[in-house]
C-alpha positions, 0 to 999 in steps of 0.5 A: 717928792722925789724922796718921798717917792723913792722911800715908799718904793723901797718900803712897801715891797719889803712891807708886803713881803715881811707881812706874808712870809709866815703865810702859806704859798697858797694865802700870799696874794690874800695876805698881800691885800688884806696888808694893802687895804689895812696901809689905805683905810690907814691913809684915808683916816689919817688924812681925814684926822689931819684935815679936820684937825687943821681945819677945826677953827684956827685963828691963825693959819700957823695955829692950824698946822701946829695943832696938825703937827701935834696930832701926827705927833700923837698918832706916831706915838700911838702907833709906835706903842702899838708896834711894841706888842705886834709880835707878842698877841696871841702866840703862846710858847710851844711846848717842848717834844717829848720823845718815848723810849722807844723812839729814842732807842730807835734814833740809837739803832738809826745813829749806829747804822748810820755811822758804821 
């Protein structure tokens, strides 16, 4: 229990920080709330699936325990596959910045004045 508490205590602030790092400052609290809500909903669903799997008519308690571990491994594999797509959904490459002839001349003039 102590190691679990230490692990959760070190993981959650990092998770929330990573989740809100791309948000504007005025949206930090909303982003943090959404991450926390999703974590809690995932915990509820995971525990309910585990209880349903382990409590569904196993002949021996060890068989129920084994089925619980198999369900946990399956959920972990599904989460790992989903993580492969986390940075790529909805992102399109930014077009290269275009400079006009007028901008290039202004930059050269500013560079000449700054270098003198």
